[in-house]
N, C-alpha and C positions, 0 to 999 in steps of 0.2 A: 737470326737477331735472341738474346738471351733475356730470359723475365726480369723485371726488376724485381731485386733482392727487398725483403721486408727488414726495413730497421728493425736492429738488434736491440737497440736501447728501449725498454719499457717508456722512461722519461723523457724520450726524444719521438715517440710515437705519440706520446700525450700530448705533448706541446705542438706538433704537427697537426693535430686534430682542432685544437683549440685556437692556432693559427686561421684554420681554413674556416671555421665557425666564426671566427671573429671578421674574416673579409676586410673589407678595407677600413673597419673601427679599429680604435686602438685596442681594444678589447671588446669580447662578448659578454652577452647578458646571462646570467644564472638561468634564465629561462630559455636561452638558447641552447644548454646544455644538453644533449640527448645520449642517455648510456649506451644506447643500440650503436653510435658513432663509435666507440671505444671497444666494443667484442669483448673480450675475455680479459681487457685491460681492466675494465672496469672495477673488477674486484679489488684493484691495488690503488684505485682512486677513493678521494675524499671531496667532499665541499664543504665549506666554511660560511656562515652568515656573519660576518662582520657586526662587531658593534663598537661605538666610539670609544670605547673602554676593551681594549683586546682582551683582557680576563672574560669578560662575559659574552666573547664571541662563541657560536656555536656550533657543532658538528649538523649538517642537514643531512649528510650521506658520510659514511665508513664503509667500505668495500669490505667484504668477507676475510680477506687474506689481512686486513690490516687490524680488525676488531681486537680489541682489549679483553683480553678472557677474565681481568678483575671487574668490570663494568657489568652490571644486569643489562637485560636488554635493551637494547639500542632504543634511546630515547630523547635525542636532540642534547647530549650532555653537552656541559658549555667545556670550553677548551682548559680551563682552570680545575677540572675533575680527573685531567688525565694524570696518573699515575707517575711521578718523578722520575725522570730517565728513561722512561717508555718511548717506544719509536713516536707514538703521535706528539707527545709533549717534546721530544726533539724538535718536531716539524712546527709546531704552533711557537715556537720560541721566536722565529722568524714572519709572523704576522705583520708586524709592524713594519717591517723592513719591506714586503711587497706594497702594502696600503700605501707607504710614504712615496718610494720609487715608481710606484704604477707600473713596474715592469716585472716580468718573469725572474724567477731566481732559481737555480740548482746548486745544490750541494748535496753532501754525504757525509759518511763517516761509521764509525762502530758504533753499535747499540746491543740494548738488549731488547728481544720480543718474544714473547711466551716462553720465557725461561732459556731462551738461546742466544748466544752471542750470535751478532750478525753484522755483515755489513750492509750498509743500506746507501741507496741515493735516490733524492726525492726532486720533484721540479714543483714551484708553488706558483700559480697562473694567475692575475687578477680578472675580475670579473667588475660589470659594472651595470647596473639597470640606467644610470643615466648618462654613461658614458665620460662622467667626469671623475665622479669620487667612487673609490674601491670599495666595492659594498660586499663583496664578497670574493671566494679564492677556491680555485680547483686545483688541487695537489694529486700527485701522483708518486706512489714511492714502490720501488724496485728492490728487494732483498734477497740474500743468501747466507745460510750460517758456515760460520768459519770453521775451517778445517782445525783439528787439534794444535797442529803445527802453526798455523796463522796465529791462532789464540796467544800460544807461549810466545811466539815472537813480539806480538804486539803486546803483551804482559811486559817482556823484558824491555821492550822500548819504552813504555810509560815509567818502568821503574828508576831505569837508567837515567831516561831525559833524552836520551841522545839519539838521532836520526840514525835509525839503520835499516838496512836494503829491505826487512819486514814492511815498514809503511808504504814504498812505492810499489812492492809487491800485492799488500792490500788495495790500495788504490786501484792498480791495473786491474785486481779482481773485481772491484765494485764497478768500475767502468764496463766490464765486459758483461755483468751482470744487465738483464734487458726483459726478458721474456720466460726466464726462470723463476718458479716459486720456490719459496722455501721446501 
């Protein structure tokens, strides 16, 4: 009998821990999120305390692999303080979507992180202290730097507005990412 393979995708591993913690509930409470359950994946996670006005929501945790180098020492920054177009800002654009649907979402694309062009995949997972209203989010983001060839192909596709084989290749590369870090 062979040993079970570990899931390759970071976003799937984090989603699986979230489901385990939630148990029979729709979603877990923020107080149930234990960083040790996530192991080394915790460096790619974030926690957001939601406000009724999404722009006033605050990061309660941002993993070391996701820290925005333009920010001062981490101090519960508001999501509205994210540098436009940064990896964290792209993720926070989906806060309302998760709060309203009360369901996890997974998405990805191309972005810039730490002055490098990257492909990323993220999962945003709802949290609730009451079991009714979503008042927090757990997120995980995996990413990798684009190769020069991928960057050129994506740039050409964006300029031409036409779909090329570069986009599916980029999507496949993003899906393949899971445990690799920058």
